[in-house]
C-alpha positions as CSV (number, residue, x, y, z in Angstrom):
1,X,-6.5,-47.4,26.1
2,X,-4.8,-45.9,24.5
3,X,-2.0,-43.6,25.4
4,X,-0.1,-40.6,23.6
5,X,3.2,-42.0,24.1
6,X,2.5,-44.7,22.2
7,X,1.1,-43.1,19.1
8,X,3.4,-41.9,16.7
9,X,4.3,-38.3,15.9
10,X,1.5,-35.9,15.2
11,X,3.1,-34.4,11.4
12,X,0.7,-30.9,11.1
13,X,-1.2,-30.5,14.4
14,X,-3.6,-27.9,13.2
15,X,-5.4,-31.0,11.6
16,X,-5.5,-33.3,14.3
17,X,-5.2,-37.2,15.4
18,X,-8.6,-38.4,13.3
19,X,-7.1,-36.5,10.0
20,X,-3.8,-37.9,10.4
21,X,-5.8,-41.9,11.4
22,X,-7.4,-41.2,8.2
23,X,-4.3,-40.8,5.9
24,X,-3.1,-43.4,7.4
25,X,-5.8,-45.6,6.6
26,X,-5.7,-44.3,3.4
27,X,-1.8,-45.4,2.7
28,X,-3.9,-49.5,3.8
29,X,-6.6,-49.0,0.9
30,X,-5.5,-51.6,-2.0
31,X,-8.0,-50.4,-4.7
32,X,-7.1,-47.6,-6.3
33,X,-10.3,-46.2,-7.1
34,X,-11.6,-46.1,-3.5
35,X,-8.6,-45.1,-2.3
36,X,-8.9,-41.9,-4.6
37,X,-12.7,-41.6,-3.7
38,X,-11.6,-41.2,0.1
39,X,-8.7,-38.7,0.0
40,X,-11.2,-36.2,-1.7
41,X,-13.5,-36.7,0.8
42,X,-10.5,-36.2,3.4
43,X,-9.5,-32.8,1.3
44,X,-12.8,-31.6,1.5
45,X,-12.7,-32.2,5.7
46,X,-9.6,-30.8,5.5
47,X,-10.8,-27.5,4.3
48,X,-13.6,-27.6,6.1
49,X,-11.6,-27.8,9.5
50,X,-9.1,-24.7,8.5
51,X,-11.9,-22.3,7.1
52,X,-9.1,-19.8,7.1
53,X,-7.3,-21.8,4.1
54,X,-9.8,-20.3,1.7
55,X,-8.4,-16.5,1.8
56,X,-5.3,-18.1,0.7
57,X,-4.5,-18.1,-3.1
58,X,-5.1,-21.7,-4.5
59,X,-6.3,-23.1,-1.0
60,X,-6.5,-26.3,-2.7
61,X,-3.2,-26.9,-3.6
62,X,-2.0,-26.1,-0.5
63,X,-4.5,-29.0,0.7
64,X,-3.1,-31.9,-1.1
65,X,0.5,-31.0,-0.5
66,X,0.0,-31.3,3.3
67,X,-2.0,-34.5,2.1
68,X,1.2,-35.9,0.9
69,X,3.1,-34.4,3.8
70,X,0.8,-36.0,6.5
71,X,1.2,-39.8,4.0
72,X,5.5,-39.3,4.1
73,X,4.8,-38.9,0.5
74,X,3.5,-42.5,0.1
75,X,0.1,-41.7,-0.9
76,X,0.0,-43.1,-4.6
77,X,-3.4,-40.8,-5.5
78,X,-3.6,-38.7,-8.4
79,X,-4.0,-35.1,-7.4
80,X,-5.0,-32.4,-9.8
81,X,-1.3,-30.1,-9.2
82,X,1.9,-31.3,-9.2
83,X,2.9,-34.0,-6.3
84,X,5.5,-32.7,-4.5
85,X,8.4,-34.6,-3.1
86,X,10.6,-34.6,-0.1
87,X,13.5,-33.2,-2.0
88,X,11.4,-30.6,-3.4
89,X,9.8,-29.4,0.2
90,X,13.0,-29.1,1.7
91,X,14.8,-27.4,-1.6
92,X,16.7,-24.4,-0.2
93,X,15.3,-20.9,-2.0
94,X,17.9,-18.8,-3.0
95,X,19.2,-16.3,-1.6
96,X,17.8,-12.6,-3.0
97,X,20.2,-10.2,-4.0
98,X,20.4,-7.8,-2.2
99,X,21.3,-3.4,-3.7
100,X,24.7,-2.2,-2.1
101,X,25.0,1.5,-2.6
102,X,27.2,3.6,-1.2
103,X,26.2,7.5,-1.2
104,X,29.1,10.1,-0.7
105,X,27.2,11.6,1.5
106,X,25.3,9.8,3.5
107,X,23.2,12.8,5.9
108,X,21.5,12.9,2.1
109,X,21.0,9.4,0.6
110,X,21.0,8.0,-2.5
111,X,18.0,8.8,-3.9
112,X,19.7,12.3,-4.4
113,X,22.6,11.4,-6.2
114,X,20.0,9.7,-8.3
115,X,17.8,13.0,-9.0
116,X,21.3,14.7,-9.4
117,X,22.2,11.9,-12.6
118,X,18.8,12.4,-13.8
119,X,19.8,16.5,-13.7
120,X,22.8,16.4,-15.1
121,X,21.2,14.2,-18.4
122,X,18.7,17.0,-18.8
123,X,19.8,19.1,-21.8
124,X,16.8,22.2,-21.2
125,X,18.6,24.4,-19.2
126,X,15.0,25.5,-17.9
127,X,14.2,22.2,-16.5
128,X,18.4,21.7,-15.9
129,X,18.2,24.3,-13.5
130,X,14.8,23.5,-12.2
131,X,16.4,20.3,-11.2
132,X,19.7,22.4,-9.5
133,X,17.0,24.4,-7.0
134,X,15.0,21.4,-6.5
135,X,18.3,19.5,-5.2
136,X,19.6,22.8,-3.3
137,X,16.0,23.1,-1.1
138,X,16.3,19.5,-0.6
139,X,19.8,19.5,0.8
140,X,18.6,22.3,3.0
141,X,15.9,20.9,4.1
142,X,18.3,17.6,5.2
143,X,20.8,19.3,6.6
144,X,18.5,21.7,9.5
145,X,16.8,18.2,9.6
146,X,19.8,16.5,10.7
147,X,21.4,19.4,12.7
148,X,18.7,21.4,13.9
149,X,20.5,24.7,12.8
150,X,20.6,26.8,9.7
151,X,23.3,26.4,6.6
152,X,24.3,29.3,4.8
153,X,23.7,28.6,1.0
154,X,27.8,28.6,0.1
155,X,27.9,25.6,2.4
156,X,25.4,24.4,0.5
157,X,26.4,24.8,-3.2
158,X,29.9,23.5,-2.0
159,X,28.7,20.3,-1.9
160,X,26.5,20.3,-4.7
161,X,29.4,21.2,-6.3
162,X,31.3,18.3,-4.9
163,X,28.9,16.1,-5.8
164,X,28.3,17.1,-9.5
165,X,32.0,18.3,-10.2
166,X,30.4,21.8,-10.8
167,X,28.4,21.2,-13.6
168,X,24.9,22.1,-11.9
169,X,24.2,25.3,-9.6
170,X,21.5,27.1,-7.7
171,X,19.7,30.2,-8.9
172,X,17.2,30.6,-5.8
173,X,17.5,31.3,-2.3
174,X,16.2,28.0,-0.9
175,X,14.1,28.8,1.9
176,X,14.4,26.4,4.5
177,X,12.8,27.6,7.8
178,X,14.7,27.3,11.1
179,X,14.5,25.5,14.0
180,X,13.1,27.0,16.8
181,X,13.2,25.0,20.3
182,X,11.2,27.9,21.7
183,X,8.0,27.2,19.5
184,X,5.8,23.8,20.4
185,X,3.2,22.1,18.6
186,X,0.5,24.1,17.8
187,X,2.2,27.4,17.0
188,X,2.7,27.9,20.6
189,X,6.0,29.1,22.3
190,X,8.0,27.1,25.2
191,X,5.6,29.1,28.6
192,X,2.5,27.6,26.8
193,X,1.1,31.1,25.2
194,X,0.6,31.5,21.7
195,X,3.2,33.6,20.1
196,X,1.6,36.5,18.1
197,X,3.3,39.2,15.9
198,X,4.7,42.3,17.6
199,X,1.3,44.8,17.7
200,X,1.6,47.6,19.5
201,X,-2.1,48.0,19.0
202,X,-3.1,44.5,20.2
203,X,0.0,44.8,23.4
204,X,-1.9,48.1,24.2
205,X,-5.1,46.5,24.1
206,X,-4.6,43.1,26.0
207,X,-3.1,45.2,28.6
208,X,-6.0,47.7,29.3
209,X,-7.9,44.5,29.9
210,X,-5.7,42.5,32.4
211,X,-6.1,45.8,34.2
212,X,-9.7,46.2,33.8
213,X,-10.1,42.8,35.4
214,X,-7.8,43.4,38.3
215,X,-9.8,46.6,39.4
216,X,-12.8,44.6,39.1
217,X,-11.5,41.7,41.1
218,X,-9.3,44.0,43.9
219,X,-13.5,46.1,44.4
220,X,-15.2,42.6,44.9
221,X,-12.3,41.5,47.1
222,X,-13.0,44.9,49.2
223,X,-16.3,44.2,49.2
224,X,-16.2,40.9,50.2
225,X,-13.8,41.9,53.6
226,X,-16.2,44.7,54.6
227,X,-19.4,42.4,54.3
228,X,-17.3,39.8,56.9
229,X,-15.8,42.3,58.9
230,X,-19.4,44.0,60.1
231,X,-20.5,40.4,60.3
232,X,-17.6,39.4,63.0
233,X,-17.7,42.8,64.4
234,X,-18.2,42.8,68.3
235,X,-20.9,44.9,70.0
236,X,-19.8,47.2,72.7
237,X,-22.0,48.0,75.9
């Protein structure tokens, strides 16, 4: 009986022990034509055992690489793809260059500075003014999101002048809705009632409906109390 302690190391577990034994058998074949035919059969079997590789681009290339990897790069067969080596397998990829950008105002981000550079390069005065208005609106919106409070236009103009060295000035007033903590989602107030505009007629009609509803409820309660009192009233002899 063969035990796991006497077996060699399983290189790729997703293919199993039998595939590795087949590849070891290929190494023992001396006839190159027979070895090539059996290698093709092993490749087909490896693709059948791992159907998820068919969705991968160039999946047969991956199967051939796995074949040489399991054989410890000792298998001498012709491959339709470049034969990998031990050095190429363990080669470390080149590090990716990460862009390092340091914005002058972190709460505004670097992309806003890119837009400002495009605005400064614009020669058309109308488009340049439009750029300035859009930048000022975004600056006010970012300030409102971070600080949860309104900011005056003079502060926005001061930051914009500092970023552009006084070359951009916005003409319109950027309207940004201020943060109101007493309002929740769906246009409702903190107490759960829907926020309506201050309308005297609406309030008057609503109060009349509430008063009428309360009066009807009081009448029904009095009627029920009278019925209950007559039912349980003791008789006098």
